[in-house]
Backbone as a chain_set.jsonl record, in Angstrom:
{"seq": "MPINLKLLLLTARPDGTRPDSFGGSLFIFIILVVYLGFCLIPTRMAKKKGRSAFGLFVLAVFFTPIVALIVILLLAPIEKK", "coords": {"N": [[0.848, -1.174, 0.0], [0.848, 2.079, -1.051], [2.099, 5.148, 0.359], [0.32, 8.092, 0.712], [1.718, 11.043, 0.18], [0.89, 13.732, 0.206], [-1.478, 13.633, 1.733], [-0.384, 12.804, 4.107], [1.152, 15.038, 4.833], [-0.794, 16.949, 5.292], [-2.246, 16.141, 7.472], [-2.961, 16.23, 11.005], [-0.492, 16.675, 13.551], [0.878, 14.569, 16.205], [0.796, 16.158, 18.545], [-1.328, 17.801, 18.125], [-1.079, 20.082, 16.587], [-1.081, 21.707, 13.378], [0.72, 21.395, 10.28], [0.751, 23.842, 8.906], [0.313, 25.846, 10.761], [1.979, 27.923, 11.511], [1.775, 29.791, 9.473], [-0.726, 30.946, 9.907], [-0.272, 32.265, 12.313], [1.64, 34.096, 11.502], [0.114, 35.65, 9.758], [-1.71, 36.825, 11.557], [0.098, 38.324, 13.07], [1.008, 40.15, 11.121], [-1.384, 41.53, 10.571], [-1.783, 42.707, 13.079], [0.456, 44.437, 13.232], [-0.108, 46.179, 11.103], [-2.511, 47.276, 12.041], [-1.616, 48.619, 14.359], [0.009, 50.428, 13.084], [-1.906, 52.013, 11.763], [-2.973, 53.135, 14.028], [-1.122, 55.006, 14.681], [-1.573, 57.232, 13.106], [-3.69, 59.048, 14.144], [-2.232, 59.702, 16.389], [-0.014, 61.186, 15.516], [-1.387, 63.377, 14.483], [-2.482, 64.407, 16.832], [-0.213, 65.213, 18.194], [0.65, 67.313, 16.569], [-1.375, 69.122, 17.099], [-0.871, 69.768, 19.67], [-1.795, 68.122, 21.621], [-2.129, 65.225, 23.836], [-0.189, 62.728, 22.706], [0.201, 60.088, 23.498], [-2.18, 59.523, 24.878], [-4.091, 59.646, 22.81], [-3.142, 57.554, 21.263], [-3.609, 55.347, 22.924], [-6.394, 55.502, 23.029], [-6.941, 54.999, 20.324], [-5.984, 52.375, 20.072], [-7.57, 50.863, 21.881], [-10.188, 51.447, 21.136], [-10.99, 52.281, 18.065], [-8.872, 53.301, 15.326], [-10.35, 55.03, 13.775], [-12.297, 56.17, 15.46], [-10.574, 57.567, 17.174], [-9.494, 59.335, 15.322], [-11.76, 60.88, 14.686], [-12.213, 62.055, 17.18], [-9.851, 63.599, 17.541], [-10.074, 65.317, 15.396], [-12.274, 66.8, 16.159], [-11.37, 68.156, 18.388], [-9.993, 71.23, 19.458], [-6.927, 72.935, 18.623], [-4.298, 73.279, 21.071], [-3.314, 76.326, 22.35], [-0.112, 77.721, 22.548], [1.497, 79.398, 25.217]], "CA": [[0.0, 0.0, 0.0], [1.697, 3.272, -1.113], [1.745, 6.228, 1.282], [-0.035, 9.338, 0.043], [2.534, 12.056, 0.829], [0.088, 14.941, 0.415], [-2.36, 13.383, 2.857], [0.464, 12.736, 5.287], [1.572, 16.396, 5.19], [-1.946, 17.76, 5.7], [-2.866, 15.627, 8.69], [-2.482, 16.832, 12.25], [0.611, 16.024, 14.241], [0.416, 13.968, 17.469], [0.536, 17.165, 19.58], [-2.542, 18.537, 17.777], [-0.829, 21.213, 15.701], [-1.056, 21.418, 11.953], [1.966, 21.875, 9.695], [0.654, 25.213, 8.415], [-0.161, 26.731, 11.823], [2.833, 29.11, 11.559], [1.248, 30.759, 8.515], [-1.819, 31.678, 10.559], [0.333, 33.162, 13.301], [2.283, 35.179, 10.756], [-0.964, 36.503, 9.265], [-2.205, 37.609, 12.699], [1.15, 39.28, 13.392], [0.983, 41.201, 10.104], [-2.591, 42.324, 10.814], [-1.528, 43.493, 14.284], [1.403, 45.501, 12.892], [-0.832, 47.145, 10.267], [-3.459, 47.972, 12.914], [-0.86, 49.565, 15.184], [0.429, 51.493, 12.17], [-3.045, 52.924, 11.605], [-3.158, 53.831, 15.298], [-0.159, 56.099, 14.75], [-2.059, 58.397, 12.355], [-4.244, 60.046, 15.058], [-1.188, 60.103, 17.329], [0.734, 62.283, 14.882], [-2.269, 64.549, 14.405], [-2.612, 64.947, 18.184], [1.046, 65.89, 18.507], [0.645, 68.584, 15.828], [-2.333, 70.02, 17.743], [-0.447, 70.023, 21.04], [-2.518, 67.211, 22.511], [-1.387, 64.066, 24.311], [-0.058, 61.692, 21.685], [0.023, 58.787, 24.152], [-3.604, 59.353, 25.158], [-4.795, 59.328, 21.571], [-2.711, 56.223, 20.845], [-4.356, 54.391, 23.748], [-7.769, 55.561, 22.535], [-6.982, 54.331, 19.022], [-5.762, 50.932, 20.233], [-8.681, 50.207, 22.566], [-11.407, 51.593, 20.335], [-10.476, 52.104, 16.703], [-8.229, 54.519, 14.854], [-11.367, 55.933, 13.216], [-12.851, 56.921, 16.59], [-9.542, 58.505, 17.609], [-9.428, 60.385, 14.292], [-12.914, 61.769, 14.866], [-11.988, 62.823, 18.408], [-8.806, 64.602, 17.347], [-10.583, 66.331, 14.465], [-13.229, 67.652, 16.871], [-10.684, 68.942, 19.402], [-9.285, 72.414, 18.979], [-5.51, 72.922, 19.012], [-3.941, 73.995, 22.296], [-2.453, 77.475, 22.046], [1.044, 77.827, 23.424], [1.61, 80.733, 25.811]], "C": [[0.899, 1.245, 0.0], [1.178, 4.356, -0.168], [1.464, 7.488, 0.475], [0.669, 10.477, 0.786], [1.74, 13.327, 1.128], [-0.843, 14.775, 1.614], [-1.58, 13.354, 4.156], [0.868, 14.135, 5.762], [0.421, 17.248, 5.719], [-2.6, 17.289, 6.99], [-2.242, 16.276, 9.921], [-1.354, 16.002, 12.843], [0.098, 15.434, 15.558], [0.128, 14.999, 18.566], [-0.653, 18.058, 19.245], [-2.324, 19.726, 16.876], [-0.841, 20.765, 14.257], [0.237, 21.964, 11.367], [1.923, 23.329, 9.248], [0.204, 26.19, 9.501], [0.708, 27.979, 11.945], [2.328, 30.185, 10.607], [0.112, 31.571, 9.107], [-1.301, 32.653, 11.585], [0.997, 34.339, 12.628], [1.243, 36.159, 10.231], [-1.499, 37.393, 10.385], [-1.183, 38.664, 13.095], [1.155, 40.448, 12.399], [-0.224, 42.097, 10.295], [-2.399, 43.225, 12.028], [-0.586, 44.666, 14.004], [0.72, 46.58, 12.045], [-1.811, 47.953, 11.115], [-2.742, 49.008, 13.782], [-0.31, 50.711, 14.332], [-0.683, 52.503, 11.935], [-3.308, 53.706, 12.886], [-2.187, 55.007, 15.44], [-0.626, 57.357, 14.022], [-2.707, 59.427, 13.284], [-3.211, 60.547, 16.069], [-0.379, 61.269, 16.775], [-0.1, 63.548, 14.787], [-2.412, 65.211, 15.775], [-1.356, 65.729, 18.563], [1.121, 67.246, 17.804], [-0.299, 69.599, 16.466], [-1.97, 70.33, 19.187], [-1.152, 69.154, 22.06], [-1.637, 66.029, 22.905], [-1.364, 62.98, 23.239], [-0.3, 60.311, 22.287], [-1.46, 58.51, 24.416], [-4.399, 58.991, 23.916], [-4.389, 57.96, 21.038], [-3.469, 55.151, 21.622], [-5.813, 54.345, 23.304], [-7.902, 54.804, 21.214], [-6.818, 52.823, 19.157], [-6.995, 50.262, 20.829], [-10.017, 50.374, 21.86], [-11.019, 51.297, 18.894], [-9.757, 53.379, 16.306], [-9.23, 55.524, 14.275], [-11.986, 56.782, 14.317], [-11.839, 57.96, 17.077], [-9.378, 59.635, 16.606], [-10.565, 61.381, 14.439], [-12.713, 62.651, 16.094], [-10.958, 63.914, 18.175], [-9.238, 65.672, 16.351], [-11.556, 67.284, 15.147], [-12.555, 68.542, 17.921], [-9.94, 70.116, 18.765], [-7.806, 72.315, 19.394], [-5.284, 73.707, 20.302], [-2.976, 75.116, 21.921], [-1.323, 77.526, 23.062], [1.152, 79.262, 23.932], [3.019, 81.225, 25.771]], "O": [[1.643, 1.452, 0.958], [-0.024, 4.466, 0.072], [2.28, 7.899, -0.349], [0.266, 10.839, 1.891], [1.905, 13.928, 2.19], [-0.976, 15.692, 2.424], [-2.06, 13.824, 5.188], [0.921, 14.386, 6.965], [0.641, 18.167, 6.507], [-3.441, 17.998, 7.541], [-1.131, 16.804, 9.867], [-1.283, 14.788, 12.654], [-1.008, 15.766, 15.985], [-0.704, 14.742, 19.436], [-0.96, 18.979, 20.002], [-3.297, 20.336, 16.432], [-0.636, 19.589, 13.954], [0.799, 22.914, 11.912], [2.962, 23.988, 9.214], [-0.254, 27.283, 9.169], [0.233, 29.003, 12.434], [2.443, 31.373, 10.906], [0.001, 32.767, 8.835], [-1.831, 33.756, 11.718], [0.926, 35.462, 13.125], [1.465, 37.37, 10.256], [-1.717, 38.586, 10.178], [-1.559, 39.789, 13.425], [1.292, 41.603, 12.801], [-0.1, 43.318, 10.192], [-2.81, 44.386, 12.007], [-0.815, 45.772, 14.493], [0.953, 47.77, 12.257], [-1.934, 49.165, 10.94], [-3.209, 50.139, 13.921], [-0.18, 51.837, 14.813], [-0.437, 53.709, 11.91], [-3.815, 54.827, 12.831], [-2.423, 55.908, 16.245], [-0.121, 58.445, 14.297], [-2.32, 60.594, 13.233], [-3.3, 61.678, 16.547], [-0.095, 62.229, 17.491], [0.404, 64.654, 14.985], [-2.457, 66.437, 15.869], [-1.443, 66.789, 19.183], [1.603, 68.218, 18.384], [-0.057, 70.803, 16.386], [-2.684, 71.074, 19.859], [-1.1, 69.441, 23.256], [-0.539, 65.855, 22.375], [-2.395, 62.392, 22.911], [-0.933, 59.461, 21.662], [-1.935, 57.395, 24.202], [-5.279, 58.131, 23.963], [-5.204, 57.273, 20.423], [-3.918, 54.161, 21.044], [-6.402, 53.268, 23.213], [-8.861, 54.059, 21.013], [-7.457, 52.069, 18.423], [-7.424, 49.213, 20.348], [-10.89, 49.515, 21.984], [-10.747, 50.145, 18.556], [-10.005, 54.434, 16.89], [-8.981, 56.73, 14.288], [-12.181, 57.983, 14.135], [-12.205, 59.101, 17.359], [-9.147, 60.779, 16.999], [-10.357, 62.589, 14.33], [-13.006, 63.846, 16.061], [-11.178, 65.056, 18.578], [-8.808, 66.82, 16.457], [-11.657, 68.449, 14.759], [-13.11, 69.572, 18.302], [-9.35, 70.001, 17.691], [-7.482, 71.683, 20.4], [-5.991, 74.674, 20.585], [-1.96, 74.888, 21.265], [-1.539, 77.393, 24.266], [0.932, 80.216, 23.186], [3.299, 82.333, 26.228]]}, "num_chains": 1, "name": "protein.A"}
């Protein structure tokens, strides 16, 4: 009885992992990096307006960058004395 190599490669390993599980982890990592990159857009806008960049970054991470963008667009710039 010949061994079907393709079937052997696609089956789960004894520890329950699949051979292609690293690809899924890499995809999630890339999505996370892109999301954090989008979170930097409101942060830069906040810094230009004299607002807390860290605060807007936290807002963007926990909600969405779109919500943080709306908030920073509605806030007036802080005038320096």
